[in-house]
All heavy atoms as TSV, in Angstrom:
chain	resi	resn	atom	element	x	y	z
A	1	MET	N	N	0.823	-1.185	0.000
A	1	MET	CA	C	0.000	0.000	0.000
A	1	MET	C	C	0.874	1.259	0.000
A	1	MET	O	O	0.550	2.230	-0.656
A	1	MET	CB	C	-0.920	-0.032	1.212
A	1	MET	CG	C	-1.965	1.033	1.159
A	1	MET	SD	S	-2.902	0.959	-0.348
A	1	MET	CE	C	-4.491	0.629	0.247
A	2	LEU	N	N	1.981	1.208	0.763
A	2	LEU	CA	C	2.863	2.371	0.804
A	2	LEU	C	C	3.516	2.632	-0.542
A	2	LEU	O	O	3.758	3.776	-0.909
A	2	LEU	CB	C	3.929	2.188	1.887
A	2	LEU	CG	C	3.437	2.256	3.328
A	2	LEU	CD1	C	4.558	1.889	4.288
A	2	LEU	CD2	C	2.900	3.629	3.652
A	3	LEU	N	N	3.807	1.566	-1.298
A	3	LEU	CA	C	4.402	1.759	-2.620
A	3	LEU	C	C	3.420	2.424	-3.580
A	3	LEU	O	O	3.817	3.220	-4.418
A	3	LEU	CB	C	4.863	0.427	-3.199
A	3	LEU	CG	C	6.138	-0.137	-2.601
A	3	LEU	CD1	C	6.429	-1.500	-3.203
A	3	LEU	CD2	C	7.294	0.785	-2.800
A	4	LEU	N	N	2.139	2.111	-3.448
A	4	LEU	CA	C	1.144	2.757	-4.299
A	4	LEU	C	C	1.058	4.251	-4.012
A	4	LEU	O	O	0.816	5.049	-4.910
A	4	LEU	CB	C	-0.221	2.105	-4.105
A	4	LEU	CG	C	-0.359	0.685	-4.634
A	4	LEU	CD1	C	-1.727	0.131	-4.274
A	4	LEU	CD2	C	-0.148	0.642	-6.121
A	5	LEU	N	N	1.239	4.628	-2.762
A	5	LEU	CA	C	1.216	6.034	-2.398
A	5	LEU	C	C	2.542	6.723	-2.688
A	5	LEU	O	O	2.607	7.941	-2.738
A	5	LEU	CB	C	0.894	6.184	-0.915
A	5	LEU	CG	C	-0.491	5.739	-0.470
A	5	LEU	CD1	C	-0.603	5.809	1.037
A	5	LEU	CD2	C	-1.559	6.571	-1.129
A	6	GLY	N	N	3.592	5.941	-2.850
A	6	GLY	CA	C	4.919	6.517	-3.076
A	6	GLY	C	C	5.522	7.035	-1.795
A	6	GLY	O	O	6.222	8.036	-1.786
A	7	LEU	N	N	5.248	6.364	-0.704
A	7	LEU	CA	C	5.735	6.793	0.595
A	7	LEU	C	C	6.713	5.761	1.141
A	7	LEU	O	O	6.431	4.573	1.129
A	7	LEU	CB	C	4.562	6.972	1.560
A	7	LEU	CG	C	4.846	7.567	2.912
A	7	LEU	CD1	C	5.415	8.980	2.762
A	7	LEU	CD2	C	3.579	7.640	3.739
A	8	TRP	N	N	7.858	6.213	1.603
A	8	TRP	CA	C	8.913	5.356	2.154
A	8	TRP	C	C	9.342	4.286	1.153
A	8	TRP	O	O	9.465	3.109	1.476
A	8	TRP	CB	C	8.500	4.730	3.461
A	8	TRP	CG	C	8.290	5.686	4.565
A	8	TRP	CD1	C	8.880	6.899	4.724
A	8	TRP	CD2	C	7.410	5.536	5.670
A	8	TRP	NE1	N	8.422	7.503	5.853
A	8	TRP	CE2	C	7.517	6.692	6.458
A	8	TRP	CE3	C	6.536	4.529	6.065
A	8	TRP	CZ2	C	6.788	6.867	7.611
A	8	TRP	CZ3	C	5.820	4.716	7.215
A	8	TRP	CH2	C	5.944	5.864	7.982
A	9	THR	N	N	9.590	4.686	-0.054
A	9	THR	CA	C	9.919	3.765	-1.143
A	9	THR	C	C	11.164	2.916	-0.858
A	9	THR	O	O	11.117	1.697	-1.042
A	9	THR	CB	C	10.085	4.545	-2.459
A	9	THR	OG1	O	8.934	5.355	-2.652
A	9	THR	CG2	C	10.266	3.611	-3.631
A	10	PRO	N	N	12.301	3.495	-0.408
A	10	PRO	CA	C	13.470	2.646	-0.149
A	10	PRO	C	C	13.236	1.623	0.971
A	10	PRO	O	O	13.707	0.489	0.891
A	10	PRO	CB	C	14.560	3.643	0.250
A	10	PRO	CG	C	14.131	4.935	-0.340
A	10	PRO	CD	C	12.639	4.912	-0.304
A	11	ILE	N	N	12.486	2.016	1.988
A	11	ILE	CA	C	12.211	1.093	3.097
A	11	ILE	C	C	11.318	-0.047	2.618
A	11	ILE	O	O	11.569	-1.216	2.935
A	11	ILE	CB	C	11.573	1.849	4.275
A	11	ILE	CG1	C	12.573	2.852	4.835
A	11	ILE	CG2	C	11.089	0.887	5.349
A	11	ILE	CD1	C	11.996	3.823	5.828
A	12	CYS	N	N	10.295	0.265	1.841
A	12	CYS	CA	C	9.403	-0.776	1.316
A	12	CYS	C	C	10.144	-1.710	0.366
A	12	CYS	O	O	9.922	-2.921	0.396
A	12	CYS	CB	C	8.228	-0.140	0.594
A	12	CYS	SG	S	7.107	0.715	1.681
A	13	GLY	N	N	11.006	-1.171	-0.474
A	13	GLY	CA	C	11.791	-2.009	-1.378
A	13	GLY	C	C	12.702	-2.962	-0.622
A	13	GLY	O	O	12.859	-4.125	-0.994
A	14	THR	N	N	13.292	-2.477	0.461
A	14	THR	CA	C	14.149	-3.327	1.292
A	14	THR	C	C	13.338	-4.423	1.962
A	14	THR	O	O	13.767	-5.589	2.005
A	14	THR	CB	C	14.871	-2.473	2.347
A	14	THR	OG1	O	15.604	-1.446	1.684
A	14	THR	CG2	C	15.807	-3.319	3.183
A	15	LEU	N	N	12.165	-4.092	2.478
A	15	LEU	CA	C	11.306	-5.102	3.107
A	15	LEU	C	C	10.849	-6.152	2.098
A	15	LEU	O	O	10.820	-7.351	2.420
A	15	LEU	CB	C	10.105	-4.438	3.765
A	15	LEU	CG	C	10.393	-3.650	5.031
A	15	LEU	CD1	C	9.140	-2.943	5.518
A	15	LEU	CD2	C	10.937	-4.561	6.108
A	16	ILE	N	N	10.508	-5.725	0.894
A	16	ILE	CA	C	10.117	-6.673	-0.151
A	16	ILE	C	C	11.272	-7.622	-0.455
A	16	ILE	O	O	11.081	-8.831	-0.580
A	16	ILE	CB	C	9.685	-5.925	-1.421
A	16	ILE	CG1	C	8.347	-5.238	-1.187
A	16	ILE	CG2	C	9.595	-6.867	-2.622
A	16	ILE	CD1	C	7.944	-4.299	-2.284
A	17	THR	N	N	12.485	-7.082	-0.539
A	17	THR	CA	C	13.659	-7.906	-0.826
A	17	THR	C	C	13.881	-8.937	0.273
A	17	THR	O	O	14.106	-10.120	-0.012
A	17	THR	CB	C	14.903	-7.015	-0.975
A	17	THR	OG1	O	14.657	-6.062	-2.002
A	17	THR	CG2	C	16.123	-7.840	-1.310
A	18	ILE	N	N	13.807	-8.516	1.519
A	18	ILE	CA	C	14.027	-9.433	2.644
A	18	ILE	C	C	12.985	-10.543	2.665
A	18	ILE	O	O	13.313	-11.727	2.825
A	18	ILE	CB	C	14.038	-8.650	3.966
A	18	ILE	CG1	C	15.276	-7.763	4.040
A	18	ILE	CG2	C	13.971	-9.588	5.165
A	18	ILE	CD1	C	15.255	-6.763	5.174
A	19	VAL	N	N	11.719	-10.188	2.481
A	19	VAL	CA	C	10.645	-11.187	2.511
A	19	VAL	C	C	10.782	-12.180	1.357
A	19	VAL	O	O	10.636	-13.393	1.554
A	19	VAL	CB	C	9.267	-10.490	2.492
A	19	VAL	CG1	C	8.151	-11.480	2.236
A	19	VAL	CG2	C	9.034	-9.745	3.791
A	20	GLU	N	N	11.083	-11.685	0.177
A	20	GLU	CA	C	11.178	-12.581	-0.976
A	20	GLU	C	C	12.396	-13.501	-0.888
A	20	GLU	O	O	12.320	-14.660	-1.298
A	20	GLU	CB	C	11.206	-11.777	-2.272
A	20	GLU	CG	C	9.895	-11.084	-2.588
A	20	GLU	CD	C	8.733	-12.033	-2.796
A	20	GLU	OE1	O	8.941	-13.171	-3.255
A	20	GLU	OE2	O	7.599	-11.623	-2.500
A	21	VAL	N	N	13.500	-13.017	-0.365
A	21	VAL	CA	C	14.663	-13.899	-0.164
A	21	VAL	C	C	14.342	-14.960	0.869
A	21	VAL	O	O	14.693	-16.143	0.705
A	21	VAL	CB	C	15.908	-13.067	0.232
A	21	VAL	CG1	C	17.032	-13.951	0.742
A	21	VAL	CG2	C	16.384	-12.245	-0.950
A	22	TRP	N	N	13.641	-14.583	1.930
A	22	TRP	CA	C	13.240	-15.552	2.953
A	22	TRP	C	C	12.314	-16.611	2.353
A	22	TRP	O	O	12.467	-17.794	2.617
A	22	TRP	CB	C	12.562	-14.831	4.116
A	22	TRP	CG	C	12.124	-15.751	5.199
A	22	TRP	CD1	C	12.917	-16.453	6.052
A	22	TRP	CD2	C	10.786	-16.104	5.526
A	22	TRP	NE1	N	12.151	-17.202	6.908
A	22	TRP	CE2	C	10.836	-16.996	6.601
A	22	TRP	CE3	C	9.548	-15.721	5.020
A	22	TRP	CZ2	C	9.698	-17.527	7.172
A	22	TRP	CZ3	C	8.420	-16.252	5.590
A	22	TRP	CH2	C	8.495	-17.147	6.653
A	23	ILE	N	N	11.368	-16.190	1.510
A	23	ILE	CA	C	10.467	-17.137	0.860
A	23	ILE	C	C	11.241	-18.067	-0.068
A	23	ILE	O	O	10.982	-19.268	-0.114
A	23	ILE	CB	C	9.357	-16.380	0.090
A	23	ILE	CG1	C	8.387	-15.729	1.067
A	23	ILE	CG2	C	8.614	-17.305	-0.868
A	23	ILE	CD1	C	7.388	-14.790	0.423
A	24	ALA	N	N	12.195	-17.518	-0.813
A	24	ALA	CA	C	12.956	-18.332	-1.762
A	24	ALA	C	C	13.758	-19.422	-1.069
A	24	ALA	O	O	13.865	-20.537	-1.580
A	24	ALA	CB	C	13.894	-17.439	-2.575
A	25	PHE	N	N	14.317	-19.104	0.102
A	25	PHE	CA	C	15.155	-20.094	0.775
A	25	PHE	C	C	14.400	-20.980	1.757
A	25	PHE	O	O	14.911	-22.007	2.174
A	25	PHE	CB	C	16.315	-19.407	1.490
A	25	PHE	CG	C	17.348	-18.880	0.530
A	25	PHE	CD1	C	17.582	-17.527	0.418
A	25	PHE	CD2	C	18.075	-19.742	-0.274
A	25	PHE	CE1	C	18.516	-17.027	-0.468
A	25	PHE	CE2	C	19.024	-19.262	-1.164
A	25	PHE	CZ	C	19.243	-17.900	-1.269
A	26	SER	N	N	13.190	-20.617	2.125
A	26	SER	CA	C	12.453	-21.430	3.091
A	26	SER	C	C	11.525	-22.436	2.418
A	26	SER	O	O	11.165	-23.435	3.024
A	26	SER	CB	C	11.644	-20.545	4.032
A	26	SER	OG	O	10.617	-19.876	3.327
A	27	CYS	N	N	11.121	-22.196	1.178
A	27	CYS	CA	C	10.205	-23.092	0.484
A	27	CYS	C	C	10.976	-24.013	-0.456
A	27	CYS	O	O	11.913	-23.580	-1.111
A	27	CYS	CB	C	9.190	-22.296	-0.326
A	27	CYS	SG	S	8.134	-21.259	0.678
A	28	ALA	N	N	10.526	-25.243	-0.500
A	28	ALA	CA	C	11.144	-26.196	-1.426
A	28	ALA	C	C	10.585	-25.971	-2.817
A	28	ALA	O	O	9.484	-25.468	-2.994
A	28	ALA	CB	C	10.840	-27.616	-0.964
A	29	GLY	N	N	11.350	-26.334	-3.798
A	29	GLY	CA	C	10.883	-26.190	-5.173
A	29	GLY	C	C	11.551	-25.025	-5.861
A	29	GLY	O	O	12.600	-24.536	-5.460
A	30	GLY	N	N	10.909	-24.573	-6.926
A	30	GLY	CA	C	11.467	-23.496	-7.739
A	30	GLY	C	C	11.443	-22.169	-7.006
A	30	GLY	O	O	10.416	-21.734	-6.511
A	31	GLY	N	N	12.580	-21.535	-6.933
A	31	GLY	CA	C	12.687	-20.247	-6.275
A	31	GLY	C	C	12.917	-19.120	-7.257
A	31	GLY	O	O	13.403	-18.061	-6.871
A	32	GLY	N	N	12.572	-19.342	-8.517
A	32	GLY	CA	C	12.854	-18.345	-9.543
A	32	GLY	C	C	12.044	-17.077	-9.381
A	32	GLY	O	O	12.573	-15.963	-9.486
A	33	ILE	N	N	10.758	-17.217	-9.122
A	33	ILE	CA	C	9.898	-16.035	-9.004
A	33	ILE	C	C	10.243	-15.217	-7.760
A	33	ILE	O	O	10.361	-13.989	-7.858
A	33	ILE	CB	C	8.416	-16.438	-9.050
A	33	ILE	CG1	C	8.092	-16.948	-10.452
A	33	ILE	CG2	C	7.516	-15.261	-8.695
A	33	ILE	CD1	C	6.700	-17.465	-10.633
A	34	PRO	N	N	10.421	-15.816	-6.572
A	34	PRO	CA	C	10.819	-14.991	-5.424
A	34	PRO	C	C	12.168	-14.299	-5.608
A	34	PRO	O	O	12.339	-13.154	-5.170
A	34	PRO	CB	C	10.863	-15.977	-4.261
A	34	PRO	CG	C	9.951	-17.056	-4.650
A	34	PRO	CD	C	10.072	-17.172	-6.133
A	35	ILE	N	N	13.108	-14.941	-6.280
A	35	ILE	CA	C	14.406	-14.303	-6.530
A	35	ILE	C	C	14.242	-13.122	-7.481
A	35	ILE	O	O	14.843	-12.064	-7.294
A	35	ILE	CB	C	15.419	-15.330	-7.081
A	35	ILE	CG1	C	15.754	-16.370	-6.022
A	35	ILE	CG2	C	16.682	-14.650	-7.585
A	35	ILE	CD1	C	16.418	-15.819	-4.781
A	36	MET	N	N	13.378	-13.276	-8.495
A	36	MET	CA	C	13.122	-12.171	-9.412
A	36	MET	C	C	12.451	-11.006	-8.677
A	36	MET	O	O	12.808	-9.843	-8.870
A	36	MET	CB	C	12.235	-12.631	-10.570
A	36	MET	CG	C	11.957	-11.532	-11.578
A	36	MET	SD	S	10.812	-12.022	-12.872
A	36	MET	CE	C	9.312	-12.258	-11.940
A	37	LEU	N	N	11.487	-11.293	-7.816
A	37	LEU	CA	C	10.814	-10.248	-7.049
A	37	LEU	C	C	11.764	-9.591	-6.054
A	37	LEU	O	O	11.675	-8.382	-5.804
A	37	LEU	CB	C	9.593	-10.816	-6.336
A	37	LEU	CG	C	8.438	-11.231	-7.247
A	37	LEU	CD1	C	7.340	-11.895	-6.437
A	37	LEU	CD2	C	7.901	-10.049	-8.019
A	38	ALA	N	N	12.689	-10.366	-5.488
A	38	ALA	CA	C	13.692	-9.790	-4.588
A	38	ALA	C	C	14.615	-8.844	-5.350
A	38	ALA	O	O	14.982	-7.778	-4.836
A	38	ALA	CB	C	14.498	-10.903	-3.919
A	39	THR	N	N	14.963	-9.218	-6.571
A	39	THR	CA	C	15.801	-8.346	-7.399
A	39	THR	C	C	15.070	-7.048	-7.728
A	39	THR	O	O	15.652	-5.962	-7.660
A	39	THR	CB	C	16.205	-9.069	-8.690
A	39	THR	OG1	O	16.860	-10.292	-8.339
A	39	THR	CG2	C	17.114	-8.228	-9.546
A	40	LEU	N	N	13.803	-7.144	-8.058
A	40	LEU	CA	C	13.016	-5.944	-8.342
A	40	LEU	C	C	12.861	-5.070	-7.099
A	40	LEU	O	O	12.904	-3.838	-7.187
A	40	LEU	CB	C	11.655	-6.331	-8.905
A	40	LEU	CG	C	11.664	-6.939	-10.300
A	40	LEU	CD1	C	10.266	-7.415	-10.682
A	40	LEU	CD2	C	12.175	-5.953	-11.307
A	41	GLY	N	N	12.681	-5.695	-5.932
A	41	GLY	CA	C	12.594	-4.933	-4.684
A	41	GLY	C	C	13.895	-4.212	-4.365
A	41	GLY	O	O	13.885	-3.057	-3.918
A	42	ALA	N	N	15.016	-4.875	-4.598
A	42	ALA	CA	C	16.318	-4.236	-4.359
A	42	ALA	C	C	16.542	-3.083	-5.327
A	42	ALA	O	O	17.066	-2.028	-4.939
A	42	ALA	CB	C	17.434	-5.271	-4.493
A	43	THR	N	N	16.126	-3.261	-6.570
A	43	THR	CA	C	16.237	-2.182	-7.547
A	43	THR	C	C	15.393	-0.993	-7.134
A	43	THR	O	O	15.831	0.160	-7.206
A	43	THR	CB	C	15.803	-2.682	-8.940
A	43	THR	OG1	O	16.599	-3.804	-9.288
A	43	THR	CG2	C	15.929	-1.602	-9.976
A	44	LEU	N	N	14.196	-1.256	-6.671
A	44	LEU	CA	C	13.313	-0.196	-6.204
A	44	LEU	C	C	13.897	0.516	-4.994
A	44	LEU	O	O	13.829	1.744	-4.880
A	44	LEU	CB	C	11.948	-0.780	-5.861
A	44	LEU	CG	C	10.876	0.175	-5.412
A	44	LEU	CD1	C	10.516	1.118	-6.549
A	44	LEU	CD2	C	9.659	-0.584	-4.951
A	45	ALA	N	N	14.513	-0.235	-4.095
A	45	ALA	CA	C	15.118	0.372	-2.911
A	45	ALA	C	C	16.304	1.256	-3.277
A	45	ALA	O	O	16.528	2.294	-2.654
A	45	ALA	CB	C	15.565	-0.719	-1.935
A	46	MET	N	N	17.054	0.868	-4.305
A	46	MET	CA	C	18.238	1.648	-4.686
A	46	MET	C	C	17.904	2.866	-5.540
A	46	MET	O	O	18.580	3.880	-5.438
A	46	MET	CB	C	19.228	0.753	-5.419
A	46	MET	CG	C	19.919	-0.224	-4.503
A	46	MET	SD	S	21.202	-1.149	-5.323
A	46	MET	CE	C	20.268	-2.477	-6.032
A	47	THR	N	N	16.884	2.779	-6.380
A	47	THR	CA	C	16.570	3.910	-7.247
A	47	THR	C	C	15.717	4.954	-6.556
A	47	THR	O	O	15.785	6.126	-6.902
A	47	THR	CB	C	15.859	3.457	-8.535
A	47	THR	OG1	O	14.670	2.764	-8.192
A	47	THR	CG2	C	16.767	2.604	-9.378
A	48	GLY	N	N	14.915	4.563	-5.596
A	48	GLY	CA	C	14.140	5.529	-4.830
A	48	GLY	C	C	12.824	5.913	-5.475
A	48	GLY	O	O	12.322	5.242	-6.361
A	49	PRO	N	N	12.251	7.023	-5.028
A	49	PRO	CA	C	10.901	7.405	-5.445
A	49	PRO	C	C	10.854	7.976	-6.855
A	49	PRO	O	O	11.847	8.447	-7.390
A	49	PRO	CB	C	10.512	8.468	-4.427
A	49	PRO	CG	C	11.795	9.071	-3.999
A	49	PRO	CD	C	12.793	7.942	-4.023
A	50	GLY	N	N	9.663	7.939	-7.421
A	50	GLY	CA	C	9.431	8.532	-8.731
A	50	GLY	C	C	9.124	10.019	-8.608
A	50	GLY	O	O	9.063	10.582	-7.517
A	51	ALA	N	N	8.900	10.649	-9.731
A	51	ALA	CA	C	8.709	12.101	-9.762
A	51	ALA	C	C	7.412	12.532	-9.095
A	51	ALA	O	O	7.342	13.606	-8.501
A	51	ALA	CB	C	8.728	12.584	-11.206
A	52	TRP	N	N	6.378	11.710	-9.151
A	52	TRP	CA	C	5.078	12.101	-8.611
A	52	TRP	C	C	4.769	11.443	-7.278
A	52	TRP	O	O	3.620	11.343	-6.884
A	52	TRP	CB	C	3.976	11.749	-9.594
A	52	TRP	CG	C	4.045	12.530	-10.866
A	52	TRP	CD1	C	4.896	13.556	-11.150
A	52	TRP	CD2	C	3.259	12.331	-12.019
A	52	TRP	NE1	N	4.681	14.026	-12.411
A	52	TRP	CE2	C	3.671	13.280	-12.973
A	52	TRP	CE3	C	2.248	11.455	-12.357
A	52	TRP	CZ2	C	3.097	13.378	-14.217
A	52	TRP	CZ3	C	1.684	11.553	-13.604
A	52	TRP	CH2	C	2.100	12.503	-14.520
A	53	SER	N	N	5.754	10.994	-6.550
A	53	SER	CA	C	5.511	10.307	-5.290
A	53	SER	C	C	5.550	11.285	-4.120
A	53	SER	O	O	6.050	12.402	-4.226
A	53	SER	CB	C	6.556	9.215	-5.078
A	53	SER	OG	O	7.821	9.798	-4.885
A	54	VAL	N	N	5.030	10.837	-2.996
A	54	VAL	CA	C	5.060	11.641	-1.773
A	54	VAL	C	C	6.502	11.798	-1.302
A	54	VAL	O	O	6.898	12.868	-0.839
A	54	VAL	CB	C	4.180	10.983	-0.684
A	54	VAL	CG1	C	4.262	11.743	0.618
A	54	VAL	CG2	C	2.743	10.887	-1.149
A	55	ASP	N	N	7.307	10.735	-1.452
A	55	ASP	CA	C	8.718	10.806	-1.065
A	55	ASP	C	C	9.462	11.898	-1.826
A	55	ASP	O	O	10.296	12.601	-1.259
A	55	ASP	CB	C	9.422	9.470	-1.334
A	55	ASP	CG	C	9.220	8.469	-0.222
A	55	ASP	OD1	O	8.758	8.868	0.855
A	55	ASP	OD2	O	9.531	7.290	-0.440
A	56	ALA	N	N	9.174	12.032	-3.103
A	56	ALA	CA	C	9.858	13.052	-3.900
A	56	ALA	C	C	9.487	14.445	-3.431
A	56	ALA	O	O	10.323	15.348	-3.415
A	56	ALA	CB	C	9.515	12.878	-5.377
A	57	ARG	N	N	8.253	14.626	-3.011
A	57	ARG	CA	C	7.822	15.933	-2.495
A	57	ARG	C	C	8.442	16.226	-1.130
A	57	ARG	O	O	8.822	17.348	-0.849
A	57	ARG	CB	C	6.299	15.992	-2.379
A	57	ARG	CG	C	5.581	15.853	-3.664
A	57	ARG	CD	C	5.647	17.115	-4.441
A	57	ARG	NE	N	4.938	16.919	-5.706
A	57	ARG	CZ	C	4.952	17.759	-6.670
A	57	ARG	NH1	N	5.629	18.877	-6.558
A	57	ARG	NH2	N	4.298	17.513	-7.777
A	58	LEU	N	N	8.557	15.192	-0.291
A	58	LEU	CA	C	9.072	15.395	1.064
A	58	LEU	C	C	10.596	15.498	1.109
A	58	LEU	O	O	11.145	16.355	1.805
A	58	LEU	CB	C	8.613	14.259	1.981
A	58	LEU	CG	C	7.128	14.193	2.285
A	58	LEU	CD1	C	6.826	12.943	3.103
A	58	LEU	CD2	C	6.660	15.424	3.018
A	59	PHE	N	N	11.279	14.594	0.397
A	59	PHE	CA	C	12.722	14.467	0.552
A	59	PHE	C	C	13.530	14.824	-0.695
A	59	PHE	O	O	14.745	14.823	-0.663
A	59	PHE	CB	C	13.088	13.039	0.963
A	59	PHE	CG	C	12.333	12.559	2.164
A	59	PHE	CD1	C	11.413	11.543	2.053
A	59	PHE	CD2	C	12.534	13.138	3.400
A	59	PHE	CE1	C	10.707	11.096	3.158
A	59	PHE	CE2	C	11.839	12.707	4.510
A	59	PHE	CZ	C	10.919	11.687	4.385
A	60	GLY	N	N	12.884	15.058	-1.814
A	60	GLY	CA	C	13.602	15.320	-3.056
A	60	GLY	C	C	13.787	14.048	-3.850
A	60	GLY	O	O	13.669	12.945	-3.337
A	61	ARG	N	N	14.075	14.203	-5.105
A	61	ARG	CA	C	14.217	13.066	-6.001
A	61	ARG	C	C	15.684	12.831	-6.327
A	61	ARG	O	O	16.449	13.773	-6.480
A	61	ARG	CB	C	13.453	13.345	-7.292
A	61	ARG	CG	C	13.406	12.156	-8.197
A	61	ARG	CD	C	12.330	12.311	-9.244
A	61	ARG	NE	N	12.405	11.155	-10.119
A	61	ARG	CZ	C	12.268	11.205	-11.412
A	61	ARG	NH1	N	12.012	12.342	-12.002
A	61	ARG	NH2	N	12.374	10.124	-12.130
A	62	LYS	N	N	16.078	11.560	-6.437
A	62	LYS	CA	C	17.447	11.217	-6.810
A	62	LYS	C	C	17.600	11.337	-8.322
A	62	LYS	O	O	16.732	10.933	-9.081
A	62	LYS	CB	C	17.769	9.777	-6.412
A	62	LYS	CG	C	17.805	9.535	-4.941
A	62	LYS	CD	C	18.137	8.080	-4.678
A	62	LYS	CE	C	18.110	7.769	-3.220
A	62	LYS	NZ	N	18.348	6.354	-2.957
A	63	HIS	N	N	18.709	11.896	-8.751
A	63	HIS	CA	C	18.998	11.998	-10.174
A	63	HIS	C	C	20.306	11.283	-10.454
A	63	HIS	O	O	21.308	11.510	-9.789
A	63	HIS	CB	C	19.131	13.461	-10.599
A	63	HIS	CG	C	17.857	14.231	-10.485
A	63	HIS	ND1	N	16.861	14.147	-11.427
A	63	HIS	CD2	C	17.407	15.082	-9.537
A	63	HIS	CE1	C	15.868	14.917	-11.065
A	63	HIS	NE2	N	16.164	15.492	-9.919
A	64	PHE	N	N	20.284	10.406	-11.431
A	64	PHE	CA	C	21.464	9.673	-11.840
A	64	PHE	C	C	21.940	10.243	-13.160
A	64	PHE	O	O	21.167	10.339	-14.106
A	64	PHE	CB	C	21.174	8.176	-11.996
A	64	PHE	CG	C	20.795	7.507	-10.713
A	64	PHE	CD1	C	19.479	7.211	-10.426
A	64	PHE	CD2	C	21.761	7.195	-9.776
A	64	PHE	CE1	C	19.134	6.603	-9.237
A	64	PHE	CE2	C	21.430	6.590	-8.597
A	64	PHE	CZ	C	20.106	6.295	-8.325
A	65	GLU	N	N	23.207	10.602	-13.223
A	65	GLU	CA	C	23.770	11.110	-14.466
A	65	GLU	C	C	24.923	10.199	-14.878
A	65	GLU	O	O	25.796	9.906	-14.072
A	65	GLU	CB	C	24.255	12.530	-14.302
A	65	GLU	CG	C	23.125	13.494	-14.027
A	65	GLU	CD	C	23.555	14.923	-14.192
A	65	GLU	OE1	O	24.559	15.191	-14.899
A	65	GLU	OE2	O	22.902	15.775	-13.590
A	66	MET	N	N	24.897	9.781	-16.114
A	66	MET	CA	C	25.939	8.923	-16.641
A	66	MET	C	C	27.114	9.788	-17.076
A	66	MET	O	O	26.927	10.784	-17.758
A	66	MET	CB	C	25.415	8.126	-17.826
A	66	MET	CG	C	24.252	7.200	-17.476
A	66	MET	SD	S	24.691	5.960	-16.263
A	66	MET	CE	C	25.737	4.933	-17.233
A	67	PRO	N	N	28.330	9.415	-16.693
A	67	PRO	CA	C	29.492	10.185	-17.134
A	67	PRO	C	C	29.730	9.995	-18.631
A	67	PRO	O	O	29.430	8.933	-19.178
A	67	PRO	CB	C	30.656	9.611	-16.309
A	67	PRO	CG	C	30.197	8.247	-15.923
A	67	PRO	CD	C	28.700	8.304	-15.828
A	68	PRO	N	N	30.271	11.007	-19.288
A	68	PRO	CA	C	30.545	10.839	-20.725
A	68	PRO	C	C	31.674	9.834	-20.948
A	68	PRO	O	O	32.556	9.674	-20.112
A	68	PRO	CB	C	30.964	12.240	-21.180
A	68	PRO	CG	C	31.368	12.935	-19.936
A	68	PRO	CD	C	30.622	12.319	-18.797
A	69	ARG	N	N	31.636	9.193	-22.061
A	69	ARG	CA	C	32.644	8.167	-22.377
A	69	ARG	C	C	33.905	8.771	-22.848
A	69	ARG	O	O	34.174	9.631	-23.436
A	69	ARG	CB	C	32.129	7.212	-23.428
A	69	ARG	CG	C	31.051	6.350	-22.889
A	69	ARG	CD	C	30.668	5.342	-23.926
A	69	ARG	NE	N	29.620	4.499	-23.375
A	69	ARG	CZ	C	29.207	3.424	-23.941
A	69	ARG	NH1	N	29.720	3.031	-25.082
A	69	ARG	NH2	N	28.263	2.712	-23.414
């Protein structure tokens, strides 16, 4: 629910990553989907909020600039 509102995006991404890794290693069978969801959660935690999120209004938005080659 917090991700839909765009609130505490890095914290929610970290929690998603932790839960999905726990699911992947605690359940028998194929762990492909939980590992993929954990990767997406970690990506979300590292990139931060979008332009129209509450986090961006409260704390500012992260900008990534690629150095020239």
